[in-house]
PDB file of N, CA, C and O in Angstrom:
ATOM      1  N   UNK A   1      -5.701  35.944 -23.856  1.00  0.00           N
ATOM      2  CA  UNK A   1      -7.299  35.348 -24.069  1.00  0.00           C
ATOM      3  C   UNK A   1      -6.485  33.948 -23.770  1.00  0.00           C
ATOM      4  O   UNK A   1      -6.451  33.381 -22.679  1.00  0.00           O
ATOM      5  N   UNK A   2      -5.856  33.530 -24.946  1.00  0.00           N
ATOM      6  CA  UNK A   2      -4.253  31.800 -24.367  1.00  0.00           C
ATOM      7  C   UNK A   2      -4.157  32.062 -23.834  1.00  0.00           C
ATOM      8  O   UNK A   2      -4.710  31.664 -22.809  1.00  0.00           O
ATOM      9  N   UNK A   3      -3.298  33.103 -23.873  1.00  0.00           N
ATOM     10  CA  UNK A   3      -1.945  33.214 -22.408  1.00  0.00           C
ATOM     11  C   UNK A   3      -2.917  32.983 -21.444  1.00  0.00           C
ATOM     12  O   UNK A   3      -2.729  32.001 -20.725  1.00  0.00           O
ATOM     13  N   UNK A   4      -3.976  33.696 -21.246  1.00  0.00           N
ATOM     14  CA  UNK A   4      -4.237  32.982 -19.904  1.00  0.00           C
ATOM     15  C   UNK A   4      -4.729  32.185 -19.607  1.00  0.00           C
ATOM     16  O   UNK A   4      -5.184  32.014 -18.476  1.00  0.00           O
ATOM     17  N   UNK A   5      -4.820  31.181 -20.840  1.00  0.00           N
ATOM     18  CA  UNK A   5      -4.887  29.315 -20.825  1.00  0.00           C
ATOM     19  C   UNK A   5      -4.356  28.636 -21.041  1.00  0.00           C
ATOM     20  O   UNK A   5      -4.694  27.496 -21.360  1.00  0.00           O
ATOM     21  N   UNK A   6      -3.340  29.062 -20.952  1.00  0.00           N
ATOM     22  CA  UNK A   6      -1.987  28.251 -20.613  1.00  0.00           C
ATOM     23  C   UNK A   6      -1.450  28.461 -20.019  1.00  0.00           C
ATOM     24  O   UNK A   6      -0.329  27.979 -20.187  1.00  0.00           O
ATOM     25  N   UNK A   7      -1.709  29.683 -18.282  1.00  0.00           N
ATOM     26  CA  UNK A   7      -1.508  29.613 -18.214  1.00  0.00           C
ATOM     27  C   UNK A   7      -1.876  28.482 -16.884  1.00  0.00           C
ATOM     28  O   UNK A   7      -1.070  27.706 -16.370  1.00  0.00           O
ATOM     29  N   UNK A   8      -3.808  28.714 -16.401  1.00  0.00           N
ATOM     30  CA  UNK A   8      -4.139  28.391 -15.787  1.00  0.00           C
ATOM     31  C   UNK A   8      -3.943  27.146 -15.989  1.00  0.00           C
ATOM     32  O   UNK A   8      -3.879  26.423 -14.994  1.00  0.00           O
ATOM     33  N   UNK A   9      -3.793  26.558 -17.325  1.00  0.00           N
ATOM     34  CA  UNK A   9      -3.850  24.787 -18.419  1.00  0.00           C
ATOM     35  C   UNK A   9      -2.136  24.203 -16.352  1.00  0.00           C
ATOM     36  O   UNK A   9      -2.429  23.370 -15.494  1.00  0.00           O
ATOM     37  N   UNK A  10      -0.815  24.987 -16.360  1.00  0.00           N
ATOM     38  CA  UNK A  10      -0.069  24.729 -16.150  1.00  0.00           C
ATOM     39  C   UNK A  10      -0.061  25.091 -14.769  1.00  0.00           C
ATOM     40  O   UNK A  10       0.694  24.482 -14.012  1.00  0.00           O
ATOM     41  N   UNK A  11      -0.501  25.632 -14.514  1.00  0.00           N
ATOM     42  CA  UNK A  11      -0.698  25.734 -12.878  1.00  0.00           C
ATOM     43  C   UNK A  11      -1.568  24.790 -12.724  1.00  0.00           C
ATOM     44  O   UNK A  11      -0.983  23.960 -12.028  1.00  0.00           O
ATOM     45  N   UNK A  12      -3.669  24.021 -13.175  1.00  0.00           N
ATOM     46  CA  UNK A  12      -3.453  22.938 -13.222  1.00  0.00           C
ATOM     47  C   UNK A  12      -3.422  22.229 -13.214  1.00  0.00           C
ATOM     48  O   UNK A  12      -4.365  21.528 -12.848  1.00  0.00           O
ATOM     49  N   UNK A  13      -1.445  21.445 -13.920  1.00  0.00           N
ATOM     50  CA  UNK A  13      -0.676  20.509 -13.950  1.00  0.00           C
ATOM     51  C   UNK A  13       0.082  21.034 -12.659  1.00  0.00           C
ATOM     52  O   UNK A  13      -0.822  20.982 -11.825  1.00  0.00           O
ATOM     53  N   UNK A  14       0.840  21.355 -12.213  1.00  0.00           N
ATOM     54  CA  UNK A  14       1.845  21.122 -10.692  1.00  0.00           C
ATOM     55  C   UNK A  14       1.329  20.978 -10.175  1.00  0.00           C
ATOM     56  O   UNK A  14       1.566  19.921  -9.590  1.00  0.00           O
ATOM     57  N   UNK A  15      -0.077  21.788  -9.643  1.00  0.00           N
ATOM     58  CA  UNK A  15      -1.170  21.410  -8.119  1.00  0.00           C
ATOM     59  C   UNK A  15      -1.267  20.269  -7.849  1.00  0.00           C
ATOM     60  O   UNK A  15      -1.065  19.788  -6.734  1.00  0.00           O
ATOM     61  N   UNK A  16      -1.868  19.184  -9.675  1.00  0.00           N
ATOM     62  CA  UNK A  16      -2.367  17.915  -9.547  1.00  0.00           C
ATOM     63  C   UNK A  16      -1.187  16.799  -9.351  1.00  0.00           C
ATOM     64  O   UNK A  16       0.015  16.729  -9.608  1.00  0.00           O
ATOM     65  N   UNK A  17      -2.412  15.772  -8.619  1.00  0.00           N
ATOM     66  CA  UNK A  17      -0.219  14.509  -8.201  1.00  0.00           C
ATOM     67  C   UNK A  17      -0.342  13.983  -9.208  1.00  0.00           C
ATOM     68  O   UNK A  17      -1.269  13.197  -9.013  1.00  0.00           O
ATOM     69  N   UNK A  18       0.024  13.866 -10.331  1.00  0.00           N
ATOM     70  CA  UNK A  18      -0.580  13.354 -11.254  1.00  0.00           C
ATOM     71  C   UNK A  18       0.009  11.869 -10.501  1.00  0.00           C
ATOM     72  O   UNK A  18      -0.842  11.043 -10.831  1.00  0.00           O
ATOM     73  N   UNK A  19       0.712  11.388  -9.932  1.00  0.00           N
ATOM     74  CA  UNK A  19       1.401  10.075  -9.914  1.00  0.00           C
ATOM     75  C   UNK A  19       0.085   9.773  -9.342  1.00  0.00           C
ATOM     76  O   UNK A  19      -0.768  10.600  -9.018  1.00  0.00           O
ATOM     77  N   UNK A  20       0.026   8.711  -9.268  1.00  0.00           N
ATOM     78  CA  UNK A  20      -0.876   7.466  -8.290  1.00  0.00           C
ATOM     79  C   UNK A  20       0.318   7.247  -7.245  1.00  0.00           C
ATOM     80  O   UNK A  20       1.545   7.326  -7.313  1.00  0.00           O
ATOM     81  N   UNK A  21      -0.950   6.821  -5.886  1.00  0.00           N
ATOM     82  CA  UNK A  21      -0.259   6.520  -4.610  1.00  0.00           C
ATOM     83  C   UNK A  21      -0.804   5.427  -4.443  1.00  0.00           C
ATOM     84  O   UNK A  21      -1.799   5.260  -5.149  1.00  0.00           O
ATOM     85  N   UNK A  22      -0.325   3.973  -3.257  1.00  0.00           N
ATOM     86  CA  UNK A  22      -1.336   3.380  -2.905  1.00  0.00           C
ATOM     87  C   UNK A  22      -1.089   3.949  -1.692  1.00  0.00           C
ATOM     88  O   UNK A  22      -0.494   4.826  -1.066  1.00  0.00           O
ATOM     89  N   UNK A  23      -2.169   2.611  -1.653  1.00  0.00           N
ATOM     90  CA  UNK A  23      -2.593   3.276   0.187  1.00  0.00           C
ATOM     91  C   UNK A  23      -3.181   1.875   0.764  1.00  0.00           C
ATOM     92  O   UNK A  23      -4.315   1.476   0.500  1.00  0.00           O
ATOM     93  N   UNK A  24      -2.459   1.337   1.406  1.00  0.00           N
ATOM     94  CA  UNK A  24      -2.454  -0.393   1.621  1.00  0.00           C
ATOM     95  C   UNK A  24      -2.849  -0.247   4.148  1.00  0.00           C
ATOM     96  O   UNK A  24      -2.454   0.520   5.027  1.00  0.00           O
ATOM     97  N   UNK A  25      -3.832  -1.579   4.108  1.00  0.00           N
ATOM     98  CA  UNK A  25      -3.692  -1.737   5.688  1.00  0.00           C
ATOM     99  C   UNK A  25      -2.706  -1.852   6.148  1.00  0.00           C
ATOM    100  O   UNK A  25      -1.901  -2.582   5.568  1.00  0.00           O
ATOM    101  N   UNK A  26      -2.235  -1.047   7.659  1.00  0.00           N
ATOM    102  CA  UNK A  26      -0.685  -1.825   7.659  1.00  0.00           C
ATOM    103  C   UNK A  26      -0.947  -1.921   9.368  1.00  0.00           C
ATOM    104  O   UNK A  26      -0.852  -0.876  10.011  1.00  0.00           O
ATOM    105  N   UNK A  27      -1.172  -2.789   9.844  1.00  0.00           N
ATOM    106  CA  UNK A  27      -1.905  -2.971  11.258  1.00  0.00           C
ATOM    107  C   UNK A  27      -1.601  -3.853  11.399  1.00  0.00           C
ATOM    108  O   UNK A  27      -1.641  -4.471  10.335  1.00  0.00           O
ATOM    109  N   UNK A  28      -0.959  -4.907  12.849  1.00  0.00           N
ATOM    110  CA  UNK A  28      -0.764  -6.040  12.675  1.00  0.00           C
ATOM    111  C   UNK A  28      -1.528  -6.681  13.597  1.00  0.00           C
ATOM    112  O   UNK A  28      -1.111  -7.197  14.634  1.00  0.00           O
ATOM    113  N   UNK A  29      -2.981  -6.634  13.098  1.00  0.00           N
ATOM    114  CA  UNK A  29      -4.469  -7.439  13.723  1.00  0.00           C
ATOM    115  C   UNK A  29      -4.972  -7.602  12.880  1.00  0.00           C
ATOM    116  O   UNK A  29      -5.086  -7.000  11.812  1.00  0.00           O
ATOM    117  N   UNK A  30      -5.586  -9.041  13.546  1.00  0.00           N
ATOM    118  CA  UNK A  30      -6.378  -9.952  12.336  1.00  0.00           C
ATOM    119  C   UNK A  30      -7.468  -9.675  11.780  1.00  0.00           C
ATOM    120  O   UNK A  30      -8.001 -10.481  11.017  1.00  0.00           O
ATOM    121  N   UNK A  31      -8.095  -8.274  12.111  1.00  0.00           N
ATOM    122  CA  UNK A  31      -9.367  -7.395  12.088  1.00  0.00           C
ATOM    123  C   UNK A  31      -8.136  -5.605  11.165  1.00  0.00           C
ATOM    124  O   UNK A  31      -7.307  -6.238  10.513  1.00  0.00           O
ATOM    125  N   UNK A  32      -7.881  -4.437  10.987  1.00  0.00           N
ATOM    126  CA  UNK A  32      -7.066  -3.712  10.160  1.00  0.00           C
ATOM    127  C   UNK A  32      -8.706  -2.809   9.383  1.00  0.00           C
ATOM    128  O   UNK A  32      -9.750  -3.192   8.853  1.00  0.00           O
ATOM    129  N   UNK A  33      -8.045  -1.423   9.760  1.00  0.00           N
ATOM    130  CA  UNK A  33      -9.225  -0.628   9.270  1.00  0.00           C
ATOM    131  C   UNK A  33      -7.184   0.921   9.046  1.00  0.00           C
ATOM    132  O   UNK A  33      -6.740   1.882   8.418  1.00  0.00           O
ATOM    133  N   UNK A  34      -6.898  -0.024  10.093  1.00  0.00           N
ATOM    134  CA  UNK A  34      -6.151   1.507   8.985  1.00  0.00           C
ATOM    135  C   UNK A  34      -4.682   1.956   7.658  1.00  0.00           C
ATOM    136  O   UNK A  34      -3.568   1.522   7.367  1.00  0.00           O
ATOM    137  N   UNK A  35      -5.219   2.593   7.404  1.00  0.00           N
ATOM    138  CA  UNK A  35      -4.640   2.461   6.463  1.00  0.00           C
ATOM    139  C   UNK A  35      -3.478   3.933   6.476  1.00  0.00           C
ATOM    140  O   UNK A  35      -3.659   5.022   7.019  1.00  0.00           O
ATOM    141  N   UNK A  36      -2.292   3.452   5.670  1.00  0.00           N
ATOM    142  CA  UNK A  36      -1.041   4.393   5.431  1.00  0.00           C
ATOM    143  C   UNK A  36      -1.685   4.553   3.410  1.00  0.00           C
ATOM    144  O   UNK A  36      -2.595   4.258   2.637  1.00  0.00           O
ATOM    145  N   UNK A  37      -0.697   5.063   3.496  1.00  0.00           N
ATOM    146  CA  UNK A  37      -0.389   5.718   2.074  1.00  0.00           C
ATOM    147  C   UNK A  37       1.021   5.201   1.317  1.00  0.00           C
ATOM    148  O   UNK A  37       1.919   5.730   1.972  1.00  0.00           O
ATOM    149  N   UNK A  38       1.462   4.620   0.526  1.00  0.00           N
ATOM    150  CA  UNK A  38       2.352   3.820   0.097  1.00  0.00           C
ATOM    151  C   UNK A  38       3.736   4.845  -0.538  1.00  0.00           C
ATOM    152  O   UNK A  38       3.363   5.861  -1.126  1.00  0.00           O
ATOM    153  N   UNK A  39       5.223   4.628  -0.446  1.00  0.00           N
ATOM    154  CA  UNK A  39       5.975   5.362  -0.690  1.00  0.00           C
ATOM    155  C   UNK A  39       6.246   5.151  -1.941  1.00  0.00           C
ATOM    156  O   UNK A  39       6.141   3.999  -2.363  1.00  0.00           O
ATOM    157  N   UNK A  40       6.650   6.200  -2.811  1.00  0.00           N
ATOM    158  CA  UNK A  40       6.795   6.093  -3.682  1.00  0.00           C
ATOM    159  C   UNK A  40       7.981   4.473  -4.407  1.00  0.00           C
ATOM    160  O   UNK A  40       9.060   4.152  -3.910  1.00  0.00           O
ATOM    161  N   UNK A  41       7.331   3.800  -5.578  1.00  0.00           N
ATOM    162  CA  UNK A  41       7.211   2.562  -6.107  1.00  0.00           C
ATOM    163  C   UNK A  41       7.738   1.158  -4.720  1.00  0.00           C
ATOM    164  O   UNK A  41       8.695   0.395  -4.852  1.00  0.00           O
ATOM    165  N   UNK A  42       6.693   1.201  -3.406  1.00  0.00           N
ATOM    166  CA  UNK A  42       5.635   0.547  -3.187  1.00  0.00           C
ATOM    167  C   UNK A  42       4.228  -0.066  -3.902  1.00  0.00           C
ATOM    168  O   UNK A  42       3.052   0.264  -3.751  1.00  0.00           O
ATOM    169  N   UNK A  43       4.747  -0.918  -4.597  1.00  0.00           N
ATOM    170  CA  UNK A  43       3.376  -1.413  -5.363  1.00  0.00           C
ATOM    171  C   UNK A  43       2.651  -2.297  -5.377  1.00  0.00           C
ATOM    172  O   UNK A  43       1.905  -2.864  -6.175  1.00  0.00           O
ATOM    173  N   UNK A  44       3.055  -2.390  -4.037  1.00  0.00           N
ATOM    174  CA  UNK A  44       2.082  -3.341  -3.194  1.00  0.00           C
ATOM    175  C   UNK A  44       1.579  -3.890  -2.084  1.00  0.00           C
ATOM    176  O   UNK A  44       1.973  -3.454  -1.002  1.00  0.00           O
ATOM    177  N   UNK A  45       0.713  -4.840  -2.122  1.00  0.00           N
ATOM    178  CA  UNK A  45       0.247  -4.227  -0.619  1.00  0.00           C
ATOM    179  C   UNK A  45       0.431  -5.754  -0.204  1.00  0.00           C
ATOM    180  O   UNK A  45       0.310  -6.616  -1.075  1.00  0.00           O
ATOM    181  N   UNK A  46       0.760  -6.148   1.291  1.00  0.00           N
ATOM    182  CA  UNK A  46       1.174  -7.647   1.620  1.00  0.00           C
ATOM    183  C   UNK A  46       0.473  -7.565   2.413  1.00  0.00           C
ATOM    184  O   UNK A  46      -0.085  -6.493   2.647  1.00  0.00           O
ATOM    185  N   UNK A  47       0.208  -8.848   3.234  1.00  0.00           N
ATOM    186  CA  UNK A  47      -0.643  -9.097   4.515  1.00  0.00           C
ATOM    187  C   UNK A  47       0.126 -10.832   4.341  1.00  0.00           C
ATOM    188  O   UNK A  47      -0.030 -11.760   3.547  1.00  0.00           O
ATOM    189  N   UNK A  48       0.816 -10.639   5.321  1.00  0.00           N
ATOM    190  CA  UNK A  48       1.495 -11.683   5.781  1.00  0.00           C
ATOM    191  C   UNK A  48       0.972 -12.778   7.680  1.00  0.00           C
ATOM    192  O   UNK A  48       0.965 -12.280   8.806  1.00  0.00           O
ATOM    193  N   UNK A  49       0.656 -14.135   7.331  1.00  0.00           N
ATOM    194  CA  UNK A  49      -0.107 -14.779   8.480  1.00  0.00           C
ATOM    195  C   UNK A  49       1.490 -15.659   9.053  1.00  0.00           C
ATOM    196  O   UNK A  49       2.321 -16.057   8.236  1.00  0.00           O
ATOM    197  N   UNK A  50       1.642 -15.817  10.476  1.00  0.00           N
ATOM    198  CA  UNK A  50       2.825 -16.498  10.697  1.00  0.00           C
ATOM    199  C   UNK A  50       2.017 -16.491  12.198  1.00  0.00           C
ATOM    200  O   UNK A  50       1.763 -15.443  12.793  1.00  0.00           O
ATOM    201  N   UNK A  51       1.536 -18.312  12.879  1.00  0.00           N
ATOM    202  CA  UNK A  51       1.379 -18.824  13.092  1.00  0.00           C
ATOM    203  C   UNK A  51       2.284 -20.112  13.946  1.00  0.00           C
ATOM    204  O   UNK A  51       2.363 -21.340  13.901  1.00  0.00           O
ATOM    205  N   UNK A  52       3.146 -18.474  15.066  1.00  0.00           N
ATOM    206  CA  UNK A  52       3.468 -19.495  16.756  1.00  0.00           C
ATOM    207  C   UNK A  52       3.414 -20.478  17.386  1.00  0.00           C
ATOM    208  O   UNK A  52       2.433 -21.193  17.585  1.00  0.00           O
ATOM    209  N   UNK A  53       4.285 -20.572  17.687  1.00  0.00           N
ATOM    210  CA  UNK A  53       3.483 -21.869  18.801  1.00  0.00           C
ATOM    211  C   UNK A  53       4.444 -20.104  20.190  1.00  0.00           C
ATOM    212  O   UNK A  53       5.054 -19.170  19.670  1.00  0.00           O
ATOM    213  N   UNK A  54       4.285 -20.199  21.430  1.00  0.00           N
ATOM    214  CA  UNK A  54       3.975 -19.473  21.771  1.00  0.00           C
ATOM    215  C   UNK A  54       3.371 -18.408  21.777  1.00  0.00           C
ATOM    216  O   UNK A  54       2.414 -18.288  22.543  1.00  0.00           O
ATOM    217  N   UNK A  55       3.646 -17.643  21.171  1.00  0.00           N
ATOM    218  CA  UNK A  55       3.229 -16.222  20.765  1.00  0.00           C
ATOM    219  C   UNK A  55       1.486 -16.215  20.014  1.00  0.00           C
ATOM    220  O   UNK A  55       0.818 -15.182  20.052  1.00  0.00           O
ATOM    221  N   UNK A  56       0.981 -17.420  19.415  1.00  0.00           N
ATOM    222  CA  UNK A  56       0.057 -17.639  18.385  1.00  0.00           C
ATOM    223  C   UNK A  56       0.242 -16.613  17.230  1.00  0.00           C
ATOM    224  O   UNK A  56       1.344 -16.121  16.985  1.00  0.00           O
ATOM    225  N   UNK A  57      -1.083 -16.260  16.408  1.00  0.00           N
ATOM    226  CA  UNK A  57      -0.849 -16.323  15.085  1.00  0.00           C
ATOM    227  C   UNK A  57      -1.484 -14.168  15.571  1.00  0.00           C
ATOM    228  O   UNK A  57      -2.285 -13.515  16.240  1.00  0.00           O
ATOM    229  N   UNK A  58       0.012 -14.015  14.286  1.00  0.00           N
ATOM    230  CA  UNK A  58       0.244 -12.600  14.240  1.00  0.00           C
ATOM    231  C   UNK A  58       0.181 -12.521  12.909  1.00  0.00           C
ATOM    232  O   UNK A  58       1.063 -13.115  12.289  1.00  0.00           O
ATOM    233  N   UNK A  59      -0.704 -11.893  12.262  1.00  0.00           N
ATOM    234  CA  UNK A  59      -0.423 -10.875  10.737  1.00  0.00           C
ATOM    235  C   UNK A  59       0.909  -9.991  10.993  1.00  0.00           C
ATOM    236  O   UNK A  59       1.604  -9.869  12.001  1.00  0.00           O
ATOM    237  N   UNK A  60       1.013  -9.357   9.554  1.00  0.00           N
ATOM    238  CA  UNK A  60       1.907  -7.860   9.498  1.00  0.00           C
ATOM    239  C   UNK A  60       0.755  -7.730   8.078  1.00  0.00           C
ATOM    240  O   UNK A  60       0.221  -8.703   7.547  1.00  0.00           O
ATOM    241  N   UNK A  61       0.569  -6.334   7.677  1.00  0.00           N
ATOM    242  CA  UNK A  61       0.077  -5.703   7.476  1.00  0.00           C
ATOM    243  C   UNK A  61       1.038  -4.333   6.844  1.00  0.00           C
ATOM    244  O   UNK A  61       1.778  -3.718   7.612  1.00  0.00           O
ATOM    245  N   UNK A  62       0.929  -3.965   5.419  1.00  0.00           N
ATOM    246  CA  UNK A  62       2.101  -3.066   5.190  1.00  0.00           C
ATOM    247  C   UNK A  62       1.874  -2.784   3.505  1.00  0.00           C
ATOM    248  O   UNK A  62       0.908  -3.110   2.814  1.00  0.00           O
ATOM    249  N   UNK A  63       3.375  -1.912   3.027  1.00  0.00           N
ATOM    250  CA  UNK A  63       3.407  -2.132   1.779  1.00  0.00           C
ATOM    251  C   UNK A  63       4.716  -2.458   1.159  1.00  0.00           C
ATOM    252  O   UNK A  63       5.806  -2.239   1.687  1.00  0.00           O
ATOM    253  N   UNK A  64       4.547  -2.930   0.144  1.00  0.00           N
ATOM    254  CA  UNK A  64       5.767  -3.537  -0.671  1.00  0.00           C
ATOM    255  C   UNK A  64       6.718  -3.304  -2.076  1.00  0.00           C
ATOM    256  O   UNK A  64       5.923  -3.107  -2.995  1.00  0.00           O
ATOM    257  N   UNK A  65       7.756  -3.266  -2.449  1.00  0.00           N
ATOM    258  CA  UNK A  65       7.674  -3.402  -3.891  1.00  0.00           C
ATOM    259  C   UNK A  65       8.117  -4.791  -4.379  1.00  0.00           C
ATOM    260  O   UNK A  65       7.758  -5.336  -5.423  1.00  0.00           O
ATOM    261  N   UNK A  66       8.880  -5.226  -3.537  1.00  0.00           N
ATOM    262  CA  UNK A  66       8.623  -6.647  -4.466  1.00  0.00           C
ATOM    263  C   UNK A  66       7.460  -7.134  -2.896  1.00  0.00           C
ATOM    264  O   UNK A  66       7.278  -6.443  -1.893  1.00  0.00           O
ATOM    265  N   UNK A  67       6.757  -8.761  -3.262  1.00  0.00           N
ATOM    266  CA  UNK A  67       6.298  -9.766  -2.481  1.00  0.00           C
ATOM    267  C   UNK A  67       7.310 -10.341  -2.121  1.00  0.00           C
ATOM    268  O   UNK A  67       8.178 -10.719  -2.907  1.00  0.00           O
ATOM    269  N   UNK A  68       7.382 -10.598  -0.018  1.00  0.00           N
ATOM    270  CA  UNK A  68       8.174 -11.427  -0.275  1.00  0.00           C
ATOM    271  C   UNK A  68       8.177 -13.265  -0.941  1.00  0.00           C
ATOM    272  O   UNK A  68       7.535 -13.816  -1.836  1.00  0.00           O
ATOM    273  N   UNK A  69       9.145 -13.704  -0.055  1.00  0.00           N
ATOM    274  CA  UNK A  69       8.648 -15.142  -0.168  1.00  0.00           C
ATOM    275  C   UNK A  69       8.483 -16.003   1.073  1.00  0.00           C
ATOM    276  O   UNK A  69       9.514 -15.939   1.743  1.00  0.00           O
ATOM    277  N   UNK A  70       7.410 -16.914   1.712  1.00  0.00           N
ATOM    278  CA  UNK A  70       7.085 -16.900   2.791  1.00  0.00           C
ATOM    279  C   UNK A  70       8.317 -17.902   3.283  1.00  0.00           C
ATOM    280  O   UNK A  70       9.138 -18.578   2.662  1.00  0.00           O
ATOM    281  N   UNK A  71       8.018 -17.644   4.891  1.00  0.00           N
ATOM    282  CA  UNK A  71       9.169 -18.783   5.382  1.00  0.00           C
ATOM    283  C   UNK A  71       7.985 -19.654   5.877  1.00  0.00           C
ATOM    284  O   UNK A  71       6.783 -19.543   5.637  1.00  0.00           O
ATOM    285  N   UNK A  72       8.813 -20.751   6.804  1.00  0.00           N
ATOM    286  CA  UNK A  72       7.668 -21.469   7.485  1.00  0.00           C
ATOM    287  C   UNK A  72       6.769 -21.354   8.382  1.00  0.00           C
ATOM    288  O   UNK A  72       6.881 -20.745   9.447  1.00  0.00           O
ATOM    289  N   UNK A  73       5.659 -22.049   7.906  1.00  0.00           N
ATOM    290  CA  UNK A  73       4.725 -22.130   9.172  1.00  0.00           C
ATOM    291  C   UNK A  73       3.927 -20.097   8.886  1.00  0.00           C
ATOM    292  O   UNK A  73       3.198 -19.374   9.564  1.00  0.00           O
ATOM    293  N   UNK A  74       4.804 -19.920   7.204  1.00  0.00           N
ATOM    294  CA  UNK A  74       4.505 -18.169   6.908  1.00  0.00           C
ATOM    295  C   UNK A  74       2.896 -19.192   5.661  1.00  0.00           C
ATOM    296  O   UNK A  74       2.470 -20.210   5.115  1.00  0.00           O
ATOM    297  N   UNK A  75       2.759 -17.839   5.971  1.00  0.00           N
ATOM    298  CA  UNK A  75       2.001 -17.285   4.689  1.00  0.00           C
ATOM    299  C   UNK A  75       1.848 -15.642   4.151  1.00  0.00           C
ATOM    300  O   UNK A  75       1.664 -14.632   4.832  1.00  0.00           O
ATOM    301  N   UNK A  76       1.981 -15.772   2.824  1.00  0.00           N
ATOM    302  CA  UNK A  76       2.627 -14.459   2.391  1.00  0.00           C
ATOM    303  C   UNK A  76       1.426 -13.937   1.530  1.00  0.00           C
ATOM    304  O   UNK A  76       1.310 -14.721   0.588  1.00  0.00           O
ATOM    305  N   UNK A  77       0.231 -12.682   1.433  1.00  0.00           N
ATOM    306  CA  UNK A  77      -0.648 -12.244   0.004  1.00  0.00           C
ATOM    307  C   UNK A  77       0.007 -11.026  -0.222  1.00  0.00           C
ATOM    308  O   UNK A  77       0.118 -10.126   0.611  1.00  0.00           O
ATOM    309  N   UNK A  78       0.643 -11.015  -1.909  1.00  0.00           N
ATOM    310  CA  UNK A  78       0.254  -9.537  -2.183  1.00  0.00           C
ATOM    311  C   UNK A  78      -1.210  -9.214  -2.866  1.00  0.00           C
ATOM    312  O   UNK A  78      -2.001 -10.122  -3.123  1.00  0.00           O
ATOM    313  N   UNK A  79      -1.399  -8.270  -3.048  1.00  0.00           N
ATOM    314  CA  UNK A  79      -2.102  -7.671  -4.153  1.00  0.00           C
ATOM    315  C   UNK A  79      -1.502  -6.124  -4.434  1.00  0.00           C
ATOM    316  O   UNK A  79      -0.668  -5.590  -3.702  1.00  0.00           O
ATOM    317  N   UNK A  80      -2.304  -5.278  -6.081  1.00  0.00           N
ATOM    318  CA  UNK A  80      -1.678  -4.376  -6.012  1.00  0.00           C
ATOM    319  C   UNK A  80      -2.975  -2.802  -5.436  1.00  0.00           C
ATOM    320  O   UNK A  80      -2.804  -1.599  -5.242  1.00  0.00           O
ATOM    321  N   UNK A  81      -4.348  -3.877  -5.352  1.00  0.00           N
ATOM    322  CA  UNK A  81      -5.144  -2.667  -5.690  1.00  0.00           C
ATOM    323  C   UNK A  81      -5.664  -1.104  -3.815  1.00  0.00           C
ATOM    324  O   UNK A  81      -5.672  -1.865  -2.848  1.00  0.00           O
ATOM    325  N   UNK A  82      -5.869  -0.159  -3.462  1.00  0.00           N
ATOM    326  CA  UNK A  82      -5.561   0.035  -2.270  1.00  0.00           C
ATOM    327  C   UNK A  82      -6.209   0.001  -1.301  1.00  0.00           C
ATOM    328  O   UNK A  82      -7.048   0.820  -0.927  1.00  0.00           O
ATOM    329  N   UNK A  83      -5.757  -1.285  -0.641  1.00  0.00           N
ATOM    330  CA  UNK A  83      -6.163  -1.124   0.604  1.00  0.00           C
ATOM    331  C   UNK A  83      -6.967  -2.345   0.558  1.00  0.00           C
ATOM    332  O   UNK A  83      -7.991  -2.460   1.230  1.00  0.00           O
ATOM    333  N   UNK A  84      -6.391  -3.541  -0.459  1.00  0.00           N
ATOM    334  CA  UNK A  84      -6.529  -5.482  -0.984  1.00  0.00           C
ATOM    335  C   UNK A  84      -5.826  -5.941   0.687  1.00  0.00           C
ATOM    336  O   UNK A  84      -6.134  -5.549   1.813  1.00  0.00           O
ATOM    337  N   UNK A  85      -5.306  -6.431   0.451  1.00  0.00           N
ATOM    338  CA  UNK A  85      -4.676  -6.665   2.343  1.00  0.00           C
ATOM    339  C   UNK A  85      -5.467  -7.091   3.318  1.00  0.00           C
ATOM    340  O   UNK A  85      -5.093  -7.851   4.212  1.00  0.00           O
ATOM    341  N   UNK A  86      -6.370  -6.721   3.225  1.00  0.00           N
ATOM    342  CA  UNK A  86      -7.808  -7.396   4.272  1.00  0.00           C
ATOM    343  C   UNK A  86      -7.204  -8.186   5.509  1.00  0.00           C
ATOM    344  O   UNK A  86      -7.953  -8.714   6.330  1.00  0.00           O
TER     345      UNK A  86
END
């Protein structure tokens, strides 16, 4: 009986994904609902807002390992919860 219980516990551990995977929004629009599962090591969601001269306002969302620095005329927001870059 102990062998059966131990086997079931081992199978459960192997079959479960024990690591946490962050999910972030990834579309380049102001309003977004496209969800992406981040890769291992990408622990941040980012949202970049850029106001260009000819192209108007641009948005970029995605996953990142580190929070990038904002360039001129750019706002960068980073967060670490699922879909927090809305």
